[in-house]
C-alpha positions in Angstrom: 339.1 92.9 12.6 337.2 94.5 15.1 339.5 97.4 16.1 337.2 98.7 19.1 336.8 94.7 20.6 337.2 95.2 24.2 340.4 94.0 26.1 341.6 92.7 29.3 343.5 95.4 31.4 346.6 93.2 31.7 348.0 89.7 32.7 346.2 89.5 35.8 343.2 90.1 34.7 343.0 88.1 31.9 344.7 85.1 33.9 341.8 85.4 36.5 339.2 85.5 34.2 340.6 82.2 32.1 341.7 80.4 35.5 338.0 81.1 36.4 336.5 79.9 33.4 338.6 76.7 34.0 337.6 76.4 37.6 334.0 74.7 37.8 331.8 72.3 39.3 334.3 69.6 37.6 337.0 70.6 39.8 335.2 70.6 43.0 333.2 66.8 42.7 334.3 65.3 39.6 338.0 65.1 40.0 337.8 63.9 43.5 335.7 61.2 42.7 337.7 60.1 39.7 340.9 60.4 41.5 339.2 58.1 44.6 338.1 55.7 42.0 341.6 55.1 40.3 344.2 54.9 42.8 344.2 58.4 44.5 348.2 59.2 44.5 348.5 57.8 40.5 345.5 59.2 39.1 346.7 62.7 40.7 350.5 62.0 39.4 349.4 60.8 36.1 347.1 64.3 35.9 349.8 66.4 36.2 352.0 65.3 34.2 349.1 65.2 31.1 348.0 68.9 32.5 351.8 70.0 31.5 352.1 68.7 28.6 348.4 67.7 26.5 346.5 70.7 28.5 349.5 73.1 27.8 349.4 72.6 23.8 345.5 72.9 23.5 345.2 75.9 25.3 348.4 77.9 24.4 346.6 76.7 20.4 343.2 78.4 21.3 344.5 81.1 23.2 346.7 82.2 20.2 344.4 82.2 17.7 341.9 84.4 19.6 344.5 86.6 20.5 346.1 86.4 16.6 342.3 86.9 14.9 341.1 89.6 17.9 337.4 87.7 16.9 335.9 84.7 18.5 335.5 80.6 17.6 333.5 81.3 14.3 335.3 84.3 13.0 339.1 83.1 14.1 338.7 79.9 12.3 337.1 81.5 9.1 340.1 84.0 9.4 342.5 81.8 9.4 341.3 79.7 6.3 337.4 79.7 4.9 337.5 75.9 4.8 338.0 76.0 8.4 335.3 77.6 9.1 332.9 74.5 10.5 335.6 73.6 13.6 334.4 77.5 14.6 330.6 76.9 14.1 331.3 73.2 15.9 333.1 75.2 18.8 330.0 77.5 19.3 327.3 75.2 19.5 329.1 73.8 22.4 328.7 76.4 24.9 325.2 76.6 23.4 324.1 73.4 24.9 326.4 73.8 27.6 324.8 76.8 29.5 321.5 75.9 30.0 321.9 72.5 31.6 325.5 74.4 33.9 323.1 76.7 34.9 320.2 74.5 36.3 323.1 73.1 38.3 324.1 76.2 39.6 321.3 76.7 40.2 321.0 73.9 43.1 324.4 75.3 44.3 322.8 78.6 45.0 319.7 76.2 46.6 322.4 74.8 48.9 324.6 77.9 49.1 321.4 79.8 50.7 320.2 76.9 52.9 323.9 76.5 54.6 324.3 80.2 55.0 321.0 80.9 56.4 321.3 77.7 59.2 319.6 75.4 57.4 322.6 73.0 56.9 320.4 70.4 59.0 317.9 70.2 57.1 319.7 70.4 53.5 321.3 67.2 55.2 318.3 65.0 55.1 318.2 62.2 53.2 315.1 63.5 50.9 316.1 67.3 51.1 317.8 67.1 47.1 315.2 64.6 45.7 312.0 66.9 46.8 314.1 69.8 45.6 314.9 68.6 42.0 311.7 66.9 41.9 309.4 69.9 42.2 308.6 71.8 39.4 308.9 75.8 39.9 311.5 75.9 43.1 314.1 74.1 41.0 313.6 76.6 37.7 313.4 79.3 39.9 316.9 79.1 41.0 317.5 78.0 38.0 316.4 81.4 36.3 318.4 83.2 39.2 321.7 81.9 38.5 321.0 82.6 34.6 320.1 86.0 35.7 322.9 86.8 37.9 325.5 85.2 34.9 323.8 87.2 32.3 324.0 90.5 34.8 327.8 90.1 35.3 328.4 89.6 31.3 326.0 93.0 30.6 328.9 95.0 31.8 331.5 94.0 29.9 335.0 92.5 29.7 337.1 94.9 32.3 334.4 96.1 34.1 332.0 92.9 34.3 333.8 89.7 34.0 337.5 91.0 34.6 336.4 93.1 38.1 333.9 89.8 39.4 337.2 87.2 38.4 339.6 89.4 40.5 337.2 89.1 43.3 335.7 85.8 43.5 339.2 83.3 42.6 341.5 85.0 45.2 338.3 84.1 47.4 337.5 80.7 46.3 341.6 79.7 47.1 341.3 80.9 50.5 338.0 79.2 51.4 339.5 76.2 49.4 342.6 76.4 52.2 341.1 76.9 55.1 338.3 73.8 54.1 341.2 71.6 53.2 343.2 72.8 56.5 340.2 72.2 58.9 339.2 68.8 57.0 342.7 67.6 57.2 342.5 68.2 61.4 339.9 65.8 61.6 340.8 62.0 63.5 341.1 59.6 60.7 341.6 62.4 57.9 345.1 61.4 57.3 344.6 57.7 55.7 342.6 60.0 53.2 345.4 62.3 52.7 347.8 59.1 52.2 345.5 57.3 50.0 345.0 61.1 47.8 348.7 61.8 47.6 350.8 58.6 47.4 351.4 57.2 44.1 350.2 53.4 44.3 351.6 52.1 41.1 349.3 48.7 41.7 346.3 50.9 40.4 347.7 52.7 37.4 346.4 51.4 34.4 344.8 52.5 30.9 341.5 53.3 32.0 343.1 55.5 35.0 345.4 57.1 31.9 342.0 57.5 30.1 340.3 59.4 32.9 343.0 61.3 34.0 342.8 62.9 29.9 338.9 63.0 30.2 339.1 65.4 33.6 342.0 67.5 31.8 339.9 68.0 28.8 336.7 68.8 29.9 338.4 70.8 33.5 340.5 73.0 31.3 337.8 75.0 29.2 339.0 73.7 26.1 337.2 72.9 22.5 334.5 75.2 23.2 335.6 78.2 21.8 336.0 79.9 25.5 340.3 80.2 25.2 339.8 81.2 21.9 337.2 84.3 23.0 339.4 84.9 26.1 342.5 85.2 23.7 341.0 87.7 21.3 340.8 90.2 24.9 344.4 89.6 25.2 346.9 92.2 24.8 350.0 91.7 22.2 352.4 92.5 25.0 350.8 89.8 27.1 352.8 86.4 27.3 350.9 83.6 26.5 353.1 81.2 27.7 352.8 82.4 31.0 349.3 83.3 31.5 348.4 79.4 30.3 351.1 77.9 33.0 349.6 80.7 35.7 346.0 79.1 34.5 346.9 75.4 34.9 348.6 76.2 38.3 345.2 78.2 39.2 343.1 75.3 37.6 345.2 72.1 38.9 345.6 74.3 42.5 341.7 74.3 43.2 341.1 70.4 41.8 344.0 69.1 44.1 342.5 71.4 47.3 339.1 69.9 46.4 340.4 66.6 46.7 342.0 67.5 50.5 338.7 69.0 51.2 336.7 65.9 50.8 338.5 62.4 50.1 340.3 63.0 54.1 336.8 64.3 55.4 334.9 60.7 53.3 337.9 58.9 55.5 337.4 60.5 58.9 333.7 60.6 59.4 331.8 59.0 56.6 332.3 55.8 53.9 334.9 55.9 51.6 332.8 53.7 49.1 330.7 56.6 49.1 333.1 58.2 46.5 332.3 56.0 44.2 329.0 57.2 43.8 329.4 59.2 40.1 327.3 62.0 39.8 325.7 65.3 42.1 325.3 62.9 44.6 328.4 63.5 46.3 328.1 67.2 46.4 324.5 67.3 47.3 323.6 64.8 49.0 327.0 63.0 51.0 328.6 66.4 51.7 325.7 67.8 53.4 325.7 64.8 55.6 329.5 65.0 56.1 329.1 68.4 57.1 326.2 67.8 59.4 328.1 65.2 61.2 331.1 67.5 61.9 332.3 70.0 64.9 331.7 73.6 63.0 329.9 71.9 60.2 327.5 74.4 59.6 330.3 76.8 59.2 332.1 74.9 56.9 329.5 73.5 55.0 328.4 77.6 54.5 332.5 78.0 53.4 332.1 75.3 51.1 329.2 76.1 49.0 330.3 80.0 49.0 333.4 78.6 47.4 331.3 76.7 44.5 328.7 79.0 44.0 332.3 81.3 43.2 333.1 78.2 40.9 329.6 77.9 39.1 329.8 81.4 38.3 333.0 81.8 36.8 332.3 79.0 34.8 328.8 80.1 33.3 330.3 84.0 32.6 333.0 82.5 30.8 330.3 80.4 29.1 327.7 83.1 28.6 330.4 85.4 26.7 331.5 82.8 24.7 327.8 82.5 23.1 327.4 86.6 23.7 331.0 87.5 21.7 329.9 84.8 18.7 326.5 86.6 18.4 327.8 90.2 18.6 331.2 89.2 16.1 328.6 87.3 14.4 325.6 89.9 13.4 327.2 93.0 14.3 324.6 93.6 17.6 325.3 95.6 20.9 326.4 93.7 24.3 323.5 94.6 26.2 320.9 93.5 23.1 322.7 90.5 22.9 323.4 89.4 26.4 319.5 89.7 26.8 319.1 87.3 24.0 321.5 84.8 25.3 319.9 85.1 28.8 316.1 85.1 26.7 317.4 81.7 25.0 319.1 79.8 27.9 315.7 80.6 30.2 313.6 78.6 27.3 316.3 76.2 26.6 317.3 75.1 30.3 313.4 73.8 31.6 313.9 70.5 30.1 317.0 70.0 32.1 316.0 70.9 35.4 312.2 69.0 35.2 314.4 65.8 33.5 315.2 64.8 37.1 311.7 65.3 38.4 308.1 65.3 36.7 309.2 64.9 33.1 311.6 61.7 34.1 309.7 59.8 32.4 311.1 61.3 29.3 314.4 60.3 27.7 316.4 61.0 24.8 318.6 57.7 23.6 317.8 56.8 27.3 319.0 59.7 28.8 317.7 61.9 30.9 317.7 65.6 29.0 320.7 66.8 31.7 323.0 64.0 31.3 321.8 63.8 27.0 323.6 67.3 26.6 325.9 66.8 28.8 327.1 63.5 26.5 326.9 65.5 23.4 328.7 68.1 24.5 331.8 67.4 26.7 331.3 63.1 25.4 330.8 63.9 21.0 331.9 67.5 20.2 334.0 68.8 22.8 336.5 66.0 21.4 335.7 66.4 18.1 336.1 69.8 18.1 339.6 69.6 20.0 341.1 66.8 17.6 340.1 68.6 14.3 341.8 72.0 15.9 344.9 69.8 16.4 344.8 69.0 12.7 344.1 72.5 11.6 346.9 73.8 13.8 349.3 71.1 13.4 348.6 70.7 9.6 346.9 73.2 8.2 348.0 76.4 10.0 351.3 75.1 11.1 352.6 75.4 14.7 355.1 78.1 13.7 352.1 80.1 13.1 350.9 80.0 16.6 354.8 80.0 17.6 355.3 83.4 15.9 352.1 84.5 17.8 353.0 83.8 21.5 356.8 85.2 20.3 354.8 88.4 18.9 355.0 89.8 22.7 358.6 89.5 23.0 358.7 87.1 25.7 360.1 84.2 23.9 357.9 80.7 23.6 360.4 78.2 25.8 358.1 74.8 25.4 358.0 75.5 21.5 359.2 72.0 20.7 357.4 70.3 23.3 354.2 72.5 22.0 355.1 71.2 18.3 355.3 67.2 19.6 352.2 67.4 21.5 350.0 69.5 19.3 350.9 67.5 15.7 351.3 64.0 17.2 350.3 63.1 20.8 347.2 65.6 21.5 345.4 63.9 18.3 346.4 60.5 20.0 344.8 61.0 23.4 342.0 62.7 21.6 340.9 59.9 19.6 341.4 57.5 22.8 339.0 59.9 24.5 336.3 60.1 22.2 336.5 56.5 21.2 336.5 55.1 24.7 333.3 58.3 25.9 331.1 56.6 23.1 332.1 53.0 24.3 331.4 53.5 27.8 328.1 55.5 27.2 327.2 51.6 25.1 328.3 49.7 28.0 330.8 47.9 25.7 334.5 49.7 27.9 333.8 50.7 31.2 336.0 53.9 31.9 
C-alpha cells in the first residue's frame, strides 16, 4: 500500500469532489427526459426510494474498498483477492472508454457556453446551428481538445490543489445556478402545470418500466461500477465517516437532478410543447433548450447561466473520469502524476475523434448499427457497468463478506447506522436489480423490450 498516497483535506473536500463526479450531463438532460416519459412524480418517487437503498449500498461498498486498500480499482481488487483482480481490470476499462466520448459532448457544451456568454444565443437557437456544428470536421474536434485539455490541467495539479480546490468552487456555483434557473422557470406563465406533473405522483403511470428506468438512471448517475468511487475512497482519510459522506453525495446528486427537472419540465410546459421532452438524446439540451431560452424574456441571461452550470457539471465528471484513469496507471506502472496526465491526455486526444466525427463526416461508418459515440456509450453503460456492479456485489456479499466493509465504515469511529440495510441490499436486492438492468438494456437495444 502506498504510504505517500494523496488525500483530500477533509470530509468537505471529499464530498465536493465525489458529488462533482456523480453530478454530470446525465443529471441535467437524461433525468428530466426520463421523468417526463415515465410519469413525472411517480418516476421521481421511485428514484428517491432506490437512491437511499440501491445507490447507498453500492456507493458505500466502493468507497470502503478504496479506503480499505488505499488503491485504485485494479490494485484494490487484487489486494483483497487475486482471483477477483479481473473485476478491477473491468472497472478500469469503463472510464477509459467513457472519457473520450464524454469529452466530445463536453466540447459541445463548451461551444454553447461560449455562444450564450458572448451574446450569440439567438444564433445557437436556430434549427441548423447544432447540426452544422457537429457535421463540420475541425470545429468539434477543436472544442473536444479544449475540454480535454482543461480537464487534464486540473488533474495535473493533483487531488488537493487540483480536484478538491476546483470542486469546492464549481459545486456551490452549480447549486446556486440550478436554484436560480429553477425559480425563474417556475415564475413563467403555464409553468405550474409542468411543476404538478413533475412532483405529484400519479400511480396510473406506475409500471415495471418505470422502476427499470429509475434504476438505470440512478446506476449511471452516481458514478458507480467504473472505479471512480474506489479511487476517491482511496484518497479519503480514516477518521472521516463513509456513511455520512455517501448520504451527502446522494443529496447533491439527487438534488441537482431534481432541480434540473424543475428547470426544464416547467419551462417546456410554459414555452414549448411537452412532447419535445420525449426526444431522447442530445437534442433536448442542444436544440430544444436554446430555442426555449430564445423565446423567454431575459432568456439570453438564463441560457448563459444554464450552460455555465452544465459546463461545470460536465467538467466535474470528466475530472473524476480522468483522475480514475490516471490513478490506475500511476498505481500499475509507478509513473509520476505529471507523466501519467500527459499520457492519458494524449490517449484521449487520439481516441476521441471517432466519437466526434461519427455524427458528421463519418456518420456512414457504424459498429453493430451504432454511430461511434452511441456504440461506446452502449458498451460502457449498458454492458460493462452492470457487469462490474454485479460482480462487485457478489464479491462483497459472498467472498469478502459485508462484515469487512462494515468494519471499514466503522473504522472512523462513527458507527454504521444502516448496516442491516447495507447487508440486505448488497447480497440480495442489488444483484437482482442489476441483472434486470443488464438484461433489459440489451433487450432494449435489440428492440425486443423497449424501455
